[in-house]
Each structure stands twice: as structure tokens, then as C-alpha cells.
DOSETI-914873 format. One record per residue (C-alpha): x negated, y negated, z; residue number from 1; residue in three letters; chain. Coordinates in nm, 3 decimals, always signed. Layout:
N
+---------+---------+---------+-----+------+-------+
:    east :   north :      up :  nr : rest : kette :
+---------+---------+---------+-----+------+-------+
:       X :       Y :       Z : NUM :  ALA :     A :
...
+---------+---------+---------+-----+------+-------+
! end
This chain:
303
+---------+---------+---------+-----+------+-------+
:    east :   north :      up :  nr : rest : kette :
+---------+---------+---------+-----+------+-------+
:  -4.802 : -12.197 :  -2.726 :   1 :  UNK :     A :
:  -4.656 : -11.873 :  -2.859 :   2 :  UNK :     A :
:  -4.292 : -11.774 :  -2.907 :   3 :  UNK :     A :
:  -4.174 : -11.422 :  -2.986 :   4 :  UNK :     A :
:  -3.834 : -11.340 :  -3.139 :   5 :  UNK :     A :
:  -3.688 : -10.993 :  -3.181 :   6 :  UNK :     A :
:  -3.490 : -10.937 :  -3.502 :   7 :  UNK :     A :
:  -3.134 : -10.830 :  -3.429 :   8 :  UNK :     A :
:  -2.928 : -10.580 :  -3.628 :   9 :  UNK :     A :
:  -2.731 : -10.857 :  -3.797 :  10 :  UNK :     A :
:  -3.041 : -10.987 :  -3.977 :  11 :  UNK :     A :
:  -3.167 : -10.662 :  -4.129 :  12 :  UNK :     A :
:  -3.280 : -10.723 :  -4.490 :  13 :  UNK :     A :
:  -3.268 : -11.102 :  -4.448 :  14 :  UNK :     A :
:  -3.562 : -11.298 :  -4.585 :  15 :  UNK :     A :
:  -3.806 : -11.432 :  -4.327 :  16 :  UNK :     A :
:  -3.763 : -11.794 :  -4.440 :  17 :  UNK :     A :
:  -3.382 : -11.774 :  -4.428 :  18 :  UNK :     A :
:  -3.392 : -11.619 :  -4.082 :  19 :  UNK :     A :
:  -3.624 : -11.900 :  -3.968 :  20 :  UNK :     A :
:  -3.389 : -12.174 :  -4.090 :  21 :  UNK :     A :
:  -3.091 : -12.018 :  -3.914 :  22 :  UNK :     A :
:  -3.259 : -11.920 :  -3.587 :  23 :  UNK :     A :
:  -3.547 : -12.161 :  -3.527 :  24 :  UNK :     A :
:  -3.522 : -12.485 :  -3.719 :  25 :  UNK :     A :
:  -3.381 : -12.601 :  -4.053 :  26 :  UNK :     A :
:  -3.690 : -12.752 :  -4.209 :  27 :  UNK :     A :
:  -3.807 : -12.789 :  -4.572 :  28 :  UNK :     A :
:  -3.910 : -12.467 :  -4.746 :  29 :  UNK :     A :
:  -4.257 : -12.605 :  -4.815 :  30 :  UNK :     A :
:  -4.323 : -12.649 :  -4.441 :  31 :  UNK :     A :
:  -4.228 : -12.289 :  -4.366 :  32 :  UNK :     A :
:  -4.451 : -12.161 :  -4.647 :  33 :  UNK :     A :
:  -4.742 : -12.377 :  -4.528 :  34 :  UNK :     A :
:  -4.723 : -12.238 :  -4.173 :  35 :  UNK :     A :
:  -4.695 : -11.881 :  -4.300 :  36 :  UNK :     A :
:  -5.013 : -11.934 :  -4.506 :  37 :  UNK :     A :
:  -5.191 : -12.074 :  -4.200 :  38 :  UNK :     A :
:  -5.091 : -11.770 :  -3.996 :  39 :  UNK :     A :
:  -4.868 : -11.968 :  -3.760 :  40 :  UNK :     A :
:  -4.573 : -11.738 :  -3.840 :  41 :  UNK :     A :
:  -4.637 : -11.364 :  -3.829 :  42 :  UNK :     A :
:  -4.436 : -11.041 :  -3.838 :  43 :  UNK :     A :
:  -4.551 : -10.781 :  -3.584 :  44 :  UNK :     A :
:  -4.877 : -10.981 :  -3.559 :  45 :  UNK :     A :
:  -4.934 : -10.937 :  -3.935 :  46 :  UNK :     A :
:  -4.926 : -11.194 :  -4.215 :  47 :  UNK :     A :
:  -4.624 : -11.156 :  -4.443 :  48 :  UNK :     A :
:  -4.473 : -11.362 :  -4.725 :  49 :  UNK :     A :
:  -4.167 : -11.583 :  -4.674 :  50 :  UNK :     A :
:  -3.972 : -11.336 :  -4.891 :  51 :  UNK :     A :
:  -4.043 : -11.050 :  -4.648 :  52 :  UNK :     A :
:  -3.724 : -10.855 :  -4.574 :  53 :  UNK :     A :
:  -3.674 : -10.818 :  -4.202 :  54 :  UNK :     A :
:  -3.628 : -10.485 :  -4.026 :  55 :  UNK :     A :
:  -3.442 : -10.425 :  -3.702 :  56 :  UNK :     A :
:  -3.659 : -10.494 :  -3.395 :  57 :  UNK :     A :
:  -3.931 : -10.664 :  -3.599 :  58 :  UNK :     A :
:  -4.118 : -10.914 :  -3.385 :  59 :  UNK :     A :
:  -4.150 : -11.264 :  -3.528 :  60 :  UNK :     A :
:  -4.436 : -11.449 :  -3.362 :  61 :  UNK :     A :
:  -4.465 : -11.827 :  -3.393 :  62 :  UNK :     A :
:  -4.787 : -12.000 :  -3.281 :  63 :  UNK :     A :
:  -4.835 : -12.364 :  -3.182 :  64 :  UNK :     A :
:  -4.559 : -12.501 :  -3.403 :  65 :  UNK :     A :
:  -4.319 : -12.775 :  -3.299 :  66 :  UNK :     A :
:  -4.083 : -12.822 :  -3.592 :  67 :  UNK :     A :
:  -3.851 : -13.120 :  -3.636 :  68 :  UNK :     A :
:  -3.532 : -13.055 :  -3.831 :  69 :  UNK :     A :
:  -3.481 : -13.216 :  -4.170 :  70 :  UNK :     A :
:  -3.323 : -13.550 :  -4.085 :  71 :  UNK :     A :
:  -3.197 : -13.606 :  -4.439 :  72 :  UNK :     A :
:  -3.004 : -13.283 :  -4.456 :  73 :  UNK :     A :
:  -2.634 : -13.308 :  -4.379 :  74 :  UNK :     A :
:  -2.545 : -13.118 :  -4.063 :  75 :  UNK :     A :
:  -2.220 : -12.925 :  -4.074 :  76 :  UNK :     A :
:  -2.071 : -12.939 :  -3.727 :  77 :  UNK :     A :
:  -1.859 : -12.643 :  -3.627 :  78 :  UNK :     A :
:  -1.487 : -12.697 :  -3.593 :  79 :  UNK :     A :
:  -1.368 : -12.643 :  -3.236 :  80 :  UNK :     A :
:  -1.045 : -12.443 :  -3.231 :  81 :  UNK :     A :
:  -0.764 : -12.583 :  -3.015 :  82 :  UNK :     A :
:  -0.604 : -12.382 :  -2.735 :  83 :  UNK :     A :
:  -0.288 : -12.357 :  -2.942 :  84 :  UNK :     A :
:  -0.478 : -12.218 :  -3.242 :  85 :  UNK :     A :
:  -0.651 : -11.959 :  -3.025 :  86 :  UNK :     A :
:  -0.328 : -11.856 :  -2.852 :  87 :  UNK :     A :
:  -0.162 : -11.805 :  -3.191 :  88 :  UNK :     A :
:  -0.463 : -11.641 :  -3.359 :  89 :  UNK :     A :
:  -0.375 : -11.287 :  -3.245 :  90 :  UNK :     A :
:  -0.068 : -11.291 :  -3.470 :  91 :  UNK :     A :
:  -0.296 : -11.320 :  -3.777 :  92 :  UNK :     A :
:  -0.473 : -10.987 :  -3.728 :  93 :  UNK :     A :
:  -0.363 : -10.690 :  -3.937 :  94 :  UNK :     A :
:  -0.675 : -10.481 :  -3.868 :  95 :  UNK :     A :
:  -0.955 : -10.521 :  -3.615 :  96 :  UNK :     A :
:  -1.249 : -10.281 :  -3.585 :  97 :  UNK :     A :
:  -1.619 : -10.303 :  -3.501 :  98 :  UNK :     A :
:  -1.722 : -10.397 :  -3.857 :  99 :  UNK :     A :
:  -1.445 : -10.611 :  -4.006 : 100 :  UNK :     A :
:  -1.102 : -10.762 :  -3.960 : 101 :  UNK :     A :
:  -0.814 : -10.813 :  -4.200 : 102 :  UNK :     A :
:  -0.593 : -11.114 :  -4.133 : 103 :  UNK :     A :
:  -0.275 : -11.262 :  -4.276 : 104 :  UNK :     A :
:  -0.405 : -11.610 :  -4.356 : 105 :  UNK :     A :
:  -0.157 : -11.893 :  -4.307 : 106 :  UNK :     A :
:  -0.112 : -12.173 :  -4.561 : 107 :  UNK :     A :
:  -0.286 : -12.508 :  -4.530 : 108 :  UNK :     A :
:  -0.616 : -12.394 :  -4.385 : 109 :  UNK :     A :
:  -0.942 : -12.344 :  -4.574 : 110 :  UNK :     A :
:  -1.170 : -12.045 :  -4.523 : 111 :  UNK :     A :
:  -1.478 : -12.262 :  -4.466 : 112 :  UNK :     A :
:  -1.535 : -12.621 :  -4.362 : 113 :  UNK :     A :
:  -1.542 : -12.872 :  -4.649 : 114 :  UNK :     A :
:  -1.576 : -13.241 :  -4.720 : 115 :  UNK :     A :
:  -1.201 : -13.303 :  -4.697 : 116 :  UNK :     A :
:  -1.127 : -13.093 :  -4.390 : 117 :  UNK :     A :
:  -1.336 : -12.948 :  -4.108 : 118 :  UNK :     A :
:  -1.061 : -12.718 :  -3.981 : 119 :  UNK :     A :
:  -1.123 : -12.369 :  -4.115 : 120 :  UNK :     A :
:  -1.053 : -12.001 :  -4.056 : 121 :  UNK :     A :
:  -1.412 : -11.891 :  -3.988 : 122 :  UNK :     A :
:  -1.467 : -12.139 :  -3.705 : 123 :  UNK :     A :
:  -1.135 : -12.047 :  -3.547 : 124 :  UNK :     A :
:  -1.215 : -11.675 :  -3.567 : 125 :  UNK :     A :
:  -1.558 : -11.741 :  -3.418 : 126 :  UNK :     A :
:  -1.389 : -11.838 :  -3.089 : 127 :  UNK :     A :
:  -1.140 : -11.549 :  -3.070 : 128 :  UNK :     A :
:  -1.165 : -11.243 :  -2.845 : 129 :  UNK :     A :
:  -1.178 : -11.024 :  -3.156 : 130 :  UNK :     A :
:  -1.512 : -11.182 :  -3.255 : 131 :  UNK :     A :
:  -1.674 : -11.184 :  -2.913 : 132 :  UNK :     A :
:  -2.037 : -11.085 :  -2.971 : 133 :  UNK :     A :
:  -1.995 : -11.103 :  -3.350 : 134 :  UNK :     A :
:  -2.008 : -11.362 :  -3.625 : 135 :  UNK :     A :
:  -1.744 : -11.399 :  -3.899 : 136 :  UNK :     A :
:  -1.861 : -11.354 :  -4.260 : 137 :  UNK :     A :
:  -1.634 : -11.445 :  -4.551 : 138 :  UNK :     A :
:  -1.669 : -11.178 :  -4.822 : 139 :  UNK :     A :
:  -1.424 : -11.309 :  -5.083 : 140 :  UNK :     A :
:  -1.221 : -11.621 :  -5.157 : 141 :  UNK :     A :
:  -0.866 : -11.730 :  -5.101 : 142 :  UNK :     A :
:  -0.736 : -12.081 :  -5.170 : 143 :  UNK :     A :
:  -0.645 : -12.316 :  -4.887 : 144 :  UNK :     A :
:  -0.272 : -12.312 :  -4.968 : 145 :  UNK :     A :
:  -0.256 : -11.940 :  -5.051 : 146 :  UNK :     A :
:  -0.131 : -11.706 :  -4.779 : 147 :  UNK :     A :
:  -0.193 : -11.338 :  -4.719 : 148 :  UNK :     A :
:  -0.451 : -11.062 :  -4.674 : 149 :  UNK :     A :
:  -0.808 : -11.173 :  -4.621 : 150 :  UNK :     A :
:  -1.111 : -10.965 :  -4.515 : 151 :  UNK :     A :
:  -1.373 : -11.106 :  -4.276 : 152 :  UNK :     A :
:  -1.683 : -10.900 :  -4.194 : 153 :  UNK :     A :
:  -1.825 : -10.892 :  -3.841 : 154 :  UNK :     A :
:  -2.188 : -10.827 :  -3.936 : 155 :  UNK :     A :
:  -2.427 : -10.884 :  -4.223 : 156 :  UNK :     A :
:  -2.435 : -10.516 :  -4.323 : 157 :  UNK :     A :
:  -2.060 : -10.504 :  -4.390 : 158 :  UNK :     A :
:  -2.065 : -10.850 :  -4.546 : 159 :  UNK :     A :
:  -2.315 : -10.720 :  -4.802 : 160 :  UNK :     A :
:  -2.115 : -10.399 :  -4.847 : 161 :  UNK :     A :
:  -1.790 : -10.584 :  -4.920 : 162 :  UNK :     A :
:  -1.969 : -10.827 :  -5.151 : 163 :  UNK :     A :
:  -2.102 : -10.529 :  -5.349 : 164 :  UNK :     A :
:  -1.759 : -10.362 :  -5.361 : 165 :  UNK :     A :
:  -1.601 : -10.680 :  -5.496 : 166 :  UNK :     A :
:  -1.878 : -10.720 :  -5.752 : 167 :  UNK :     A :
:  -1.825 : -10.368 :  -5.894 : 168 :  UNK :     A :
:  -1.445 : -10.412 :  -5.876 : 169 :  UNK :     A :
:  -1.381 : -10.141 :  -5.619 : 170 :  UNK :     A :
:  -1.155 : -10.361 :  -5.410 : 171 :  UNK :     A :
:  -0.806 : -10.404 :  -5.552 : 172 :  UNK :     A :
:  -0.577 : -10.694 :  -5.467 : 173 :  UNK :     A :
:  -0.206 : -10.748 :  -5.531 : 174 :  UNK :     A :
:  -0.048 : -11.093 :  -5.521 : 175 :  UNK :     A :
:  +0.311 : -11.211 :  -5.530 : 176 :  UNK :     A :
:  +0.377 : -11.532 :  -5.718 : 177 :  UNK :     A :
:  +0.684 : -11.734 :  -5.817 : 178 :  UNK :     A :
:  +0.633 : -11.904 :  -6.152 : 179 :  UNK :     A :
:  +0.819 : -12.146 :  -6.372 : 180 :  UNK :     A :
:  +1.007 : -11.976 :  -6.657 : 181 :  UNK :     A :
:  +0.980 : -11.618 :  -6.778 : 182 :  UNK :     A :
:  +0.674 : -11.450 :  -6.936 : 183 :  UNK :     A :
:  +0.723 : -11.318 :  -7.289 : 184 :  UNK :     A :
:  +0.697 : -10.955 :  -7.169 : 185 :  UNK :     A :
:  +0.810 : -10.793 :  -6.845 : 186 :  UNK :     A :
:  +0.469 : -10.633 :  -6.805 : 187 :  UNK :     A :
:  +0.132 : -10.717 :  -6.955 : 188 :  UNK :     A :
:  -0.228 : -10.830 :  -6.919 : 189 :  UNK :     A :
:  -0.358 : -11.187 :  -6.935 : 190 :  UNK :     A :
:  -0.705 : -11.224 :  -7.088 : 191 :  UNK :     A :
:  -0.852 : -11.572 :  -7.099 : 192 :  UNK :     A :
:  -1.177 : -11.764 :  -7.114 : 193 :  UNK :     A :
:  -1.183 : -12.009 :  -6.825 : 194 :  UNK :     A :
:  -1.401 : -12.319 :  -6.811 : 195 :  UNK :     A :
:  -1.589 : -12.426 :  -6.499 : 196 :  UNK :     A :
:  -1.841 : -12.702 :  -6.439 : 197 :  UNK :     A :
:  -2.157 : -12.678 :  -6.228 : 198 :  UNK :     A :
:  -2.289 : -13.032 :  -6.202 : 199 :  UNK :     A :
:  -2.261 : -13.138 :  -6.568 : 200 :  UNK :     A :
:  -2.308 : -12.791 :  -6.713 : 201 :  UNK :     A :
:  -2.002 : -12.630 :  -6.873 : 202 :  UNK :     A :
:  -1.964 : -12.258 :  -6.801 : 203 :  UNK :     A :
:  -1.719 : -12.028 :  -6.981 : 204 :  UNK :     A :
:  -1.621 : -11.703 :  -6.812 : 205 :  UNK :     A :
:  -1.362 : -11.435 :  -6.888 : 206 :  UNK :     A :
:  -1.067 : -11.362 :  -6.659 : 207 :  UNK :     A :
:  -0.833 : -11.062 :  -6.664 : 208 :  UNK :     A :
:  -0.506 : -11.030 :  -6.471 : 209 :  UNK :     A :
:  -0.235 : -10.762 :  -6.495 : 210 :  UNK :     A :
:  +0.120 : -10.869 :  -6.416 : 211 :  UNK :     A :
:  +0.470 : -10.725 :  -6.373 : 212 :  UNK :     A :
:  +0.795 : -10.923 :  -6.355 : 213 :  UNK :     A :
:  +0.975 : -10.811 :  -6.038 : 214 :  UNK :     A :
:  +1.277 : -11.041 :  -6.077 : 215 :  UNK :     A :
:  +1.379 : -11.345 :  -6.281 : 216 :  UNK :     A :
:  +1.656 : -11.588 :  -6.367 : 217 :  UNK :     A :
:  +1.676 : -11.863 :  -6.627 : 218 :  UNK :     A :
:  +1.425 : -12.088 :  -6.451 : 219 :  UNK :     A :
:  +1.194 : -11.880 :  -6.231 : 220 :  UNK :     A :
:  +1.024 : -11.541 :  -6.212 : 221 :  UNK :     A :
:  +0.880 : -11.341 :  -5.925 : 222 :  UNK :     A :
:  +0.561 : -11.169 :  -6.043 : 223 :  UNK :     A :
:  +0.335 : -10.898 :  -5.909 : 224 :  UNK :     A :
:  -0.021 : -10.997 :  -6.001 : 225 :  UNK :     A :
:  -0.328 : -10.773 :  -6.002 : 226 :  UNK :     A :
:  -0.647 : -10.963 :  -6.086 : 227 :  UNK :     A :
:  -0.916 : -10.742 :  -6.237 : 228 :  UNK :     A :
:  -1.175 : -11.019 :  -6.218 : 229 :  UNK :     A :
:  -1.221 : -11.261 :  -5.932 : 230 :  UNK :     A :
:  -1.277 : -11.609 :  -6.071 : 231 :  UNK :     A :
:  -1.207 : -11.929 :  -5.879 : 232 :  UNK :     A :
:  -0.839 : -12.032 :  -5.911 : 233 :  UNK :     A :
:  -0.802 : -11.751 :  -6.166 : 234 :  UNK :     A :
:  -0.431 : -11.677 :  -6.118 : 235 :  UNK :     A :
:  -0.332 : -12.043 :  -6.104 : 236 :  UNK :     A :
:  -0.531 : -12.131 :  -6.418 : 237 :  UNK :     A :
:  -0.422 : -11.831 :  -6.624 : 238 :  UNK :     A :
:  -0.052 : -11.870 :  -6.548 : 239 :  UNK :     A :
:  -0.070 : -12.238 :  -6.643 : 240 :  UNK :     A :
:  -0.244 : -12.149 :  -6.971 : 241 :  UNK :     A :
:  +0.038 : -11.908 :  -7.056 : 242 :  UNK :     A :
:  +0.309 : -12.163 :  -6.975 : 243 :  UNK :     A :
:  +0.421 : -12.019 :  -6.642 : 244 :  UNK :     A :
:  +0.257 : -12.227 :  -6.367 : 245 :  UNK :     A :
:  +0.296 : -12.121 :  -6.006 : 246 :  UNK :     A :
:  +0.574 : -12.302 :  -5.822 : 247 :  UNK :     A :
:  +0.441 : -12.562 :  -5.581 : 248 :  UNK :     A :
:  +0.097 : -12.588 :  -5.745 : 249 :  UNK :     A :
:  +0.007 : -12.958 :  -5.749 : 250 :  UNK :     A :
:  -0.323 : -12.907 :  -5.935 : 251 :  UNK :     A :
:  -0.255 : -12.654 :  -6.211 : 252 :  UNK :     A :
:  +0.095 : -12.746 :  -6.327 : 253 :  UNK :     A :
:  +0.315 : -12.877 :  -6.605 : 254 :  UNK :     A :
:  +0.363 : -13.244 :  -6.517 : 255 :  UNK :     A :
:  +0.702 : -13.321 :  -6.672 : 256 :  UNK :     A :
:  +1.009 : -13.203 :  -6.482 : 257 :  UNK :     A :
:  +0.798 : -12.973 :  -6.269 : 258 :  UNK :     A :
:  +1.000 : -12.867 :  -5.965 : 259 :  UNK :     A :
:  +0.830 : -12.828 :  -5.632 : 260 :  UNK :     A :
:  +0.931 : -12.757 :  -5.275 : 261 :  UNK :     A :
:  +0.724 : -12.974 :  -5.042 : 262 :  UNK :     A :
:  +0.410 : -12.854 :  -5.224 : 263 :  UNK :     A :
:  +0.454 : -12.499 :  -5.091 : 264 :  UNK :     A :
:  +0.227 : -12.292 :  -5.315 : 265 :  UNK :     A :
:  +0.427 : -11.981 :  -5.400 : 266 :  UNK :     A :
:  +0.127 : -11.748 :  -5.415 : 267 :  UNK :     A :
:  +0.079 : -11.476 :  -5.154 : 268 :  UNK :     A :
:  -0.198 : -11.215 :  -5.128 : 269 :  UNK :     A :
:  +0.028 : -10.918 :  -5.056 : 270 :  UNK :     A :
:  -0.193 : -10.607 :  -5.055 : 271 :  UNK :     A :
:  -0.556 : -10.501 :  -5.060 : 272 :  UNK :     A :
:  -0.705 : -10.153 :  -5.086 : 273 :  UNK :     A :
:  -1.055 : -10.003 :  -5.100 : 274 :  UNK :     A :
:  -1.262 :  -9.703 :  -4.988 : 275 :  UNK :     A :
:  -1.570 :  -9.690 :  -4.764 : 276 :  UNK :     A :
:  -1.764 :  -9.364 :  -4.727 : 277 :  UNK :     A :
:  -1.464 :  -9.162 :  -4.845 : 278 :  UNK :     A :
:  -1.217 :  -9.333 :  -4.611 : 279 :  UNK :     A :
:  -0.931 :  -9.512 :  -4.785 : 280 :  UNK :     A :
:  -0.804 :  -9.842 :  -4.649 : 281 :  UNK :     A :
:  -0.471 :  -9.999 :  -4.745 : 282 :  UNK :     A :
:  -0.347 : -10.323 :  -4.591 : 283 :  UNK :     A :
:  -0.048 : -10.544 :  -4.661 : 284 :  UNK :     A :
:  +0.061 : -10.883 :  -4.529 : 285 :  UNK :     A :
:  +0.419 : -10.994 :  -4.484 : 286 :  UNK :     A :
:  +0.493 : -11.317 :  -4.679 : 287 :  UNK :     A :
:  +0.563 : -11.618 :  -4.455 : 288 :  UNK :     A :
:  +0.917 : -11.734 :  -4.386 : 289 :  UNK :     A :
:  +0.873 : -12.036 :  -4.615 : 290 :  UNK :     A :
:  +0.794 : -11.801 :  -4.905 : 291 :  UNK :     A :
:  +1.103 : -11.588 :  -4.836 : 292 :  UNK :     A :
:  +1.326 : -11.893 :  -4.797 : 293 :  UNK :     A :
:  +1.222 : -12.031 :  -5.136 : 294 :  UNK :     A :
:  +1.287 : -11.690 :  -5.295 : 295 :  UNK :     A :
:  +1.643 : -11.711 :  -5.160 : 296 :  UNK :     A :
:  +1.678 : -12.069 :  -5.275 : 297 :  UNK :     A :
:  +1.573 : -11.974 :  -5.630 : 298 :  UNK :     A :
:  +1.807 : -11.671 :  -5.631 : 299 :  UNK :     A :
:  +1.521 : -11.425 :  -5.656 : 300 :  UNK :     A :
:  +1.539 : -11.089 :  -5.485 : 301 :  UNK :     A :
:  +1.330 : -11.032 :  -5.176 : 302 :  UNK :     A :
:  +1.150 : -10.711 :  -5.267 : 303 :  UNK :     A :
+---------+---------+---------+-----+------+-------+
! end
């Protein structure tokens, strides 16, 4: 028995073994390598290593192999978007072209499926008209409770491009945040070493954020935040370290007398800008009504 697969554009530069796990069967790496050595998996009728980088229209030929998926590996079932979610999804889109979209992400929904919640942005987008014939690729992070601009690539090429642009800091983001108290200066830069844990290993990494106070009163401040680095929970951690935690943050907060409004995290990704092949892109997302209402409640100016 022989099966022939034609490599599609979306898998250019993918490793052969990774393509196999996504398109044929998710089996142990050792089993893929064994069948490659035996000549049961070939590229254009030639023997190649499992690390071979695929080219568009490569033929992958599989001989006499009947794989059984790894039974011990947890299977992540896709979230099925409801009719209501799909009918409301069009209101999220700020930009939609053949290579990527920019959305205004609502609060309370994660980007990807996790252990605590299966509902996620990528699976909802997967079922929209805007992604017909395409797959959604997350190219950066945004917290579940954070609202605002978020880029999703439509193909692997642009996913890799955006990932590279973020890595070399060529994509610039602006956040709006309401914090407890008033920073020492009206404008400045926060530089901190943040601690993270991978398994039991402690990792220290530097974080840099530029801020400007847009408005303040005796108890709260509205800040414009421009992160230079992109660490997990960077803004929330840094502002807590400097004594100005974000209003509504139930994880990174000052416990005593910490006011909150129904756990509404007052952090909004307001703008994002970047250039691709000489073309400049600038996108902004209107803060949700809940954000604006709390600004009014705290006597802070709506910019």
C-alpha cells in the first residue's frame, strides 16, 4: 500500500517529522525515525532525514505503514463555536486581508485552549468566514482578561514573519491601564528582573516598559504603557513591583484594601504598529464600554 501527499504552501520550511504528526498520525518520534530509516517514508522518492525542511509541492510517499496514534498522549479537542459567537465575531475584526487579521479581543476569553477553559479565540476564528480556507496562527500573547488589538496570521509564512518581527522588536504596542495610586514621575521607564519557573527551574529575565501618566487623581492613574520587551504578564508584574498594580487584577495585586470592580482587568491593548516590505501598518482598538464606564466612575478623563 502506498500513499502520496503533496506539500501545501502552508507547510513550506516545516520539518518532515512535524508535518507527519500534524497531517498523518501523532505517533512517537522514534517510530517516525525508524520508518524513515527503513525507507517507508520518502520525499520525492528519495530518502531524507526527519529534519528535512519541506518545499512547496514536495511529494511525501508513505509505504505499507499503518500507524496507530499515541494512546497516552492527551488529545486537545477543538472548541466548537456557538452560532451566537459566530454571528458576533464580525464585530471583532479591525483588519482582514489574505495574510493576517487584526481583531479587538474581548475580555474573558483565552487565545488558545487550556486546562481550565476550552473556549478560545483561535477555535472561534477557525469557523468564521474570514478564515475560510485558512488556519489561524497566534503570533504573540495577550492575557485572557486583557482586551484590545491582537494579530492572527492566516498562514505559516506570515506567522513566522510576525514571530521574527516581535523577536527583533519591530512591532510596537501601546496599552492603556488604570492603576492604583500615582507613579513617582509623570513619565519614565520601568526596568526590572522578573522571575519565572519552568518546572522547578527558576529563570530570571529582564523587562522594560515605558510609561506616561495620562490622567490621575488621589487614588488612581490612567497610564499609557509601551512595553519594549514582551515577557509573560510583564505589565501586570512590573506595575505591582513599583507599587501601582492594575485595577481589577486578582493575581498581581496589593491584597489589603485593594479595590476592584467585578474583577474587570483595566488593561487594554490600544494600538499596534509595524512595517512589512516598506508598507506601514497602524491599528487601534476602541476600549470596551466596561473600561470607559470605570474611567468615568474613577473620575479619570476619557482620552
